[in-house]
C-alpha positions in Angstrom: 39.4 7.2 74.2 39.6 9.9 71.6 38.3 12.5 74.1 40.1 11.6 77.3 43.4 10.0 76.2 45.1 13.4 75.4 44.8 14.3 79.2 46.3 10.9 80.1 49.0 11.1 77.5 50.3 14.5 78.6 50.3 13.3 82.2 52.2 10.1 81.5 54.6 11.8 79.2 55.3 14.2 82.2 54.6 17.3 80.2 54.5 20.5 82.2 53.0 23.9 81.4 55.0 26.3 79.3 55.5 29.6 81.1 56.8 33.1 80.2 56.7 35.4 77.2 56.6 32.5 74.7 53.4 31.2 76.2 51.9 34.7 76.1 52.7 34.9 72.4 51.2 31.5 71.7 48.1 32.4 73.6 47.7 35.7 71.7 48.0 33.8 68.4 45.5 31.2 69.5 43.1 34.0 70.6 43.4 35.7 67.2 42.7 32.4 65.4 39.7 31.7 67.7 41.4 28.6 68.9 41.0 27.3 72.5 43.2 24.8 74.3 43.3 23.4 77.8 47.0 24.1 78.1 50.3 24.7 76.3 52.8 22.1 77.4 56.6 21.5 77.1 57.1 18.2 75.5 60.0 16.2 77.0 60.3 13.7 74.2 64.0 12.7 74.0 64.6 15.1 77.0 63.1 17.9 75.0 65.9 17.8 72.4 63.7 16.6 69.5 62.7 19.4 67.2 58.9 19.0 67.0 55.5 20.3 68.0 52.1 18.8 68.0 48.4 19.2 69.0 46.1 16.6 70.4 42.5 16.6 71.6 39.2 16.6 69.8 37.4 18.9 72.3 38.6 22.1 73.9 38.5 20.8 77.5 41.0 18.1 76.6 43.1 19.8 73.9 46.8 20.5 74.3 49.5 22.1 72.3 52.9 20.4 72.8 56.3 21.8 71.9 59.8 20.8 72.8 62.5 23.0 74.3 64.8 22.1 71.4 62.4 23.6 68.8 61.8 26.7 70.9 65.5 27.3 71.1 66.0 27.6 67.4 62.9 29.5 66.3 62.4 33.2 66.0 59.1 34.7 67.2 57.7 34.8 63.7 58.8 31.2 63.0 57.2 30.1 66.2 54.0 31.7 65.1 54.2 29.8 61.8 54.7 26.4 63.6 51.8 27.1 66.0 49.6 28.2 63.2 50.4 24.9 61.4 49.3 23.0 64.5 46.1 25.1 64.8 45.5 24.3 61.1 45.1 20.6 62.0 42.2 21.4 64.3 40.6 24.0 62.1 40.7 21.7 59.1 39.2 18.8 61.2 42.2 16.5 60.6 41.9 14.8 64.0 38.3 14.0 63.5 39.2 12.6 60.1 42.0 10.5 61.7 39.4 9.1 64.2 37.1 8.3 61.3 40.0 6.6 59.5 40.6 4.4 62.5 36.9 3.4 62.6 37.2 2.8 58.9 39.7 0.1 59.4 37.3 -1.7 61.8 34.6 -1.5 59.1 37.0 -2.7 56.4 38.4 -5.6 58.4 34.8 -6.6 59.3 33.9 -6.5 55.6 37.0 -8.4 54.4 37.2 -11.0 57.2 34.9 -13.6 55.5 36.1 -12.6 52.0 39.7 -13.4 52.9 38.7 -16.7 54.5 36.6 -17.6 51.4 39.5 -16.8 49.0 41.8 -18.9 51.0 39.5 -21.9 51.2 38.9 -21.7 47.4 42.6 -21.6 46.5 44.1 -24.7 45.0 47.5 -24.2 46.7 45.8 -24.6 50.1 45.2 -28.3 49.3 48.4 -29.1 47.5 51.0 -27.2 49.6 50.4 -29.1 52.8 51.4 -32.3 51.2 54.6 -30.8 50.0 55.7 -29.1 53.2 54.0 -31.6 55.6 51.8 -29.1 57.5 48.3 -29.3 58.7 45.8 -27.5 56.4 44.2 -25.8 59.5 47.6 -24.5 60.5 48.3 -23.2 56.9 44.9 -21.5 56.9 45.6 -19.8 60.2 49.0 -18.6 59.1 47.7 -17.4 55.7 44.7 -15.7 57.3 46.9 -13.9 59.8 49.4 -12.7 57.2 46.5 -11.5 55.0 45.1 -9.4 57.8 48.6 -8.1 58.5 49.0 -7.1 54.9 45.6 -5.4 54.9 46.7 -3.5 58.0 50.0 -2.5 56.4 48.4 -1.3 53.1 45.6 0.6 54.9 47.8 2.5 57.4 51.2 2.7 55.6 49.9 3.7 52.2 46.3 4.9 52.4 46.7 6.7 55.8 50.1 7.9 54.8 48.6 9.6 51.7 46.0 11.4 53.8 48.5 12.4 56.5 51.0 13.8 54.0 48.2 15.9 52.4 46.8 17.0 55.8 50.2 18.1 56.8 50.4 20.1 53.6 47.0 21.6 54.2 48.2 22.6 57.7 51.2 24.3 56.1 48.9 26.2 53.8 46.7 27.3 56.8 49.8 28.8 58.4 50.6 30.5 55.2 47.1 32.0 55.0 47.2 33.1 58.7 50.5 34.9 58.2 49.9 36.1 54.7 53.2 34.7 53.5 55.2 31.5 53.7 58.6 33.0 54.7 58.5 32.1 58.4 57.3 28.6 57.8 59.9 28.0 55.1 62.7 29.3 57.3 61.5 27.1 60.3 61.5 24.0 58.0 65.0 24.8 56.8 66.2 25.2 60.4 64.7 21.9 61.4 66.5 20.2 58.4 69.8 21.9 59.3 69.8 21.1 63.0 68.5 17.5 62.7 70.9 16.8 59.9 68.2 15.1 57.8 68.2 15.4 54.0 65.8 18.0 52.8 64.7 15.8 49.9 64.0 12.6 52.0 60.2 12.1 52.5 58.7 9.9 55.2 55.6 7.8 55.0 53.5 10.5 56.8 55.2 13.7 55.6 56.3 15.1 52.2 60.0 15.9 52.2 61.0 19.2 53.6 62.1 20.3 50.2 58.7 19.3 48.7 56.9 21.3 51.4 59.1 24.3 50.8 58.6 24.1 47.0 54.8 23.9 47.3 54.7 26.9 49.7 56.7 28.9 47.1 54.4 27.7 44.4 51.4 28.9 46.4 53.2 32.2 47.1 53.5 32.7 43.3 49.9 31.7 42.7 47.5 31.3 45.6 45.1 29.3 43.5 47.3 26.3 44.4 46.0 26.6 48.0 42.4 26.2 46.7 43.4 23.3 44.4 45.0 21.4 47.3 42.0 21.9 49.5 39.7 20.7 46.7 42.0 17.7 46.1 42.0 16.7 49.7 38.2 17.2 50.0 37.6 15.0 47.0 39.9 12.3 48.3 38.1 12.3 51.6 34.7 12.1 49.9 36.0 9.2 47.8 37.3 7.5 51.0 34.0 7.8 52.8 32.1 6.5 49.8 34.4 3.5 49.7 33.9 3.1 53.4 30.1 3.1 53.0 30.4 0.5 50.3 32.6 -1.7 52.4 30.2 -1.3 55.3 27.3 -2.3 53.1 29.3 -5.2 51.7 30.2 -6.4 55.2 26.6 -6.2 56.3 25.4 -8.1 53.2 28.0 -10.8 53.8 27.3 -11.3 57.5 23.5 -10.7 57.5 22.2 -10.9 53.9 21.6 -13.4 51.1 25.0 -12.5 49.6 26.8 -13.9 52.6 24.7 -17.0 52.7 25.4 -17.7 49.0 29.1 -17.1 49.4 29.2 -19.2 52.5 27.5 -22.2 50.8 29.6 -21.8 47.6 33.0 -21.8 49.4 32.2 -24.5 51.9 30.9 -26.6 49.0 34.2 -26.0 47.2 36.2 -26.9 50.3 34.2 -30.1 50.9 34.4 -31.2 47.3 38.2 -30.8 47.4 38.3 -32.8 50.6 36.3 -35.5 48.8 38.9 -35.7 46.1 41.3 -36.7 48.7 39.0 -38.9 50.7 36.1 -40.0 48.4 34.7 -42.7 50.7 34.3 -40.4 53.8 30.5 -40.6 54.6 30.7 -37.4 56.8 31.9 -35.3 53.9 29.0 -36.6 51.7 26.6 -35.8 54.6 28.0 -32.3 54.9 27.7 -31.8 51.2 24.1 -33.1 51.2 23.2 -30.7 54.0 24.7 -27.8 52.0 22.7 -28.7 48.9 19.6 -29.2 51.0 20.0 -25.7 52.5 20.6 -24.3 49.1 17.5 -26.0 47.8 19.4 -28.1 45.3 17.3 -31.1 46.2 18.4 -33.5 43.5 22.1 -33.1 44.5 21.1 -33.3 48.2 19.4 -36.7 47.6 22.4 -38.1 45.8 24.8 -37.0 48.5 22.6 -38.4 51.3 22.2 -41.7 49.4 25.9 -41.8 48.9 26.4 -41.3 52.7 24.0 -44.2 53.4 25.8 -46.4 50.8 29.0 -45.9 52.7 27.4 -45.8 56.2 23.9 -47.4 56.2 23.5 -46.8 59.9 24.2 -43.0 59.8 21.1 -41.6 61.7 21.8 -38.0 60.5 21.7 -39.0 56.9 18.6 -41.1 57.4 16.9 -38.2 59.3 17.8 -35.5 56.7 16.7 -37.7 53.8 13.4 -38.5 55.6 12.8 -34.8 56.2 13.5 -33.9 52.6 11.2 -36.6 51.2 8.4 -35.5 53.6 8.6 -31.7 53.2 10.5 -30.9 50.0 9.2 -27.7 48.4 9.6 -29.4 45.0 6.5 -31.7 45.2 7.9 -34.0 42.6 10.8 -34.9 45.0 8.5 -36.0 47.8 8.2 -39.6 48.6 6.1 -40.2 51.8 6.7 -43.9 52.1 10.5 -43.5 51.8 10.3 -40.7 54.3 8.6 -42.9 56.9 10.9 -45.8 56.3 14.0 -43.7 56.7 12.7 -41.8 59.8 11.8 -45.1 61.6 15.4 -46.3 60.9 16.8 -43.0 62.2 14.8 -43.2 65.5 15.9 -46.8 66.1 19.5 -45.7 65.8 19.3 -42.4 67.7 16.5 -40.9 69.8 16.8 -37.2 69.9 14.0 -34.5 69.8 14.8 -33.4 66.2 14.8 -37.0 64.9 11.5 -37.8 66.8 10.1 -34.6 65.2 11.0 -35.9 61.8 9.3 -39.2 62.6 6.2 -37.2 63.7 6.3 -35.2 60.5 6.5 -38.4 58.4 3.6 -39.9 60.3 1.7 -36.7 59.6 2.2 -36.6 55.9 1.2 -40.3 55.7 -2.1 -39.5 57.5 -1.1 -41.3 60.8 -2.0 -38.4 63.0 -2.3 -40.3 66.3 1.2 -41.7 65.8 2.5 -38.2 64.9 1.1 -36.8 68.1 2.6 -39.6 70.1 6.0 -39.1 68.5 5.9 -35.3 69.1 5.0 -35.8 72.7 8.0 -38.0 73.1 10.2 -35.3 71.6 8.7 -32.7 74.0 9.3 -35.0 77.0 13.0 -34.7 76.2 12.9 -30.9 76.9 14.2 -29.7 73.5 15.8 -26.3 73.2 13.4 -24.7 70.8 10.3 -25.9 72.7 7.9 -23.5 71.0 8.6 -25.1 67.6 7.7 -28.6 69.0 4.6 -27.3 70.7 3.5 -25.7 67.4 4.1 -29.0 65.6 2.0 -30.9 68.2 -0.8 -28.4 67.8 -0.7 -28.8 64.0 -1.0 -32.6 64.4 -3.8 -32.4 67.0 -5.8 -30.0 64.8 -5.6 -32.3 61.9 -6.8 -35.2 64.0 -9.8 -33.2 65.1 -10.7 -32.5 61.5 -10.4 -36.1 60.6 -12.6 -37.1 63.6 
């Protein structure tokens, strides 16, 4: 898109090639600056009455200089050179490449902050108290809050951070024009003309430009001491380095959250927080206790997992998921002291009687196995395989393990 869109934009904007002596002058300036463009176009924005110019295109083949008739009508030849030199400065200083990187940066930042925003919302007390007050579903409130948070992130990133870089890139382009011409007089007079003919206040800044007066004052300061040009280049370079360092950090953070242990830990923590708050509202909900038990189990907090599973069974004695999970924990727990093979077998038999699925039959086979009942384990695993489970390889490996143990026993 960054490469080809300039060609499409100038086509749909109905730009047409600039002709005549003005074009020749611009081409001469571009040649002296070692700057190549596909074409120099008249920009019909607001019927060409708007006083502006621009450059677009990352590569020479699809790069265009745009200028309006209105701007051409008020500038002298030297002022036109200054304006074109300013636009060339954007390319020479790699501003368009940086803008593209900045856009990609937002994708990285939003990717990194997506889960964090959701976690913060789910861990906020108001999320559980406000719905009762305004009579709104919690899920709706989460959706609204999440959307507003992303919108705020977008606003801050582009309005303030991007605005900062755009203002300073514009200033650097001004200084490039100053350097090319050797003086700022033509650029200053062109800025003053633009302010006069547009009727805009010279001291009014925009989010992406310093005010015209600020631009003029800085050019005059640089004319008095050219070290200010170097200082600004250094300031912008340091700002960009800091931005890219922050971007790398955000990218690493996003990767760690989505693919690393950090994300797993955060996920478990915030879901646990959300489930516990739900339990405060509905303490006798067996499904919530089961969810909490599964979280503890996954996080290897086995004592808490056992208590949550047992609470589930106290509230719903015929819950096959709780019976199955507790049976698996008692049969395979990494903490040997928590294992109880007889309980594991009893719970798994109850689970199978209530619900016959491959994973519950696999748990039954495992409990037979740890109790030394290898033939029954093989039979149960074959029943699981007969149901065509999704992860068939796992079940086949389980069956092989049981069969090998039976051979050793024989």
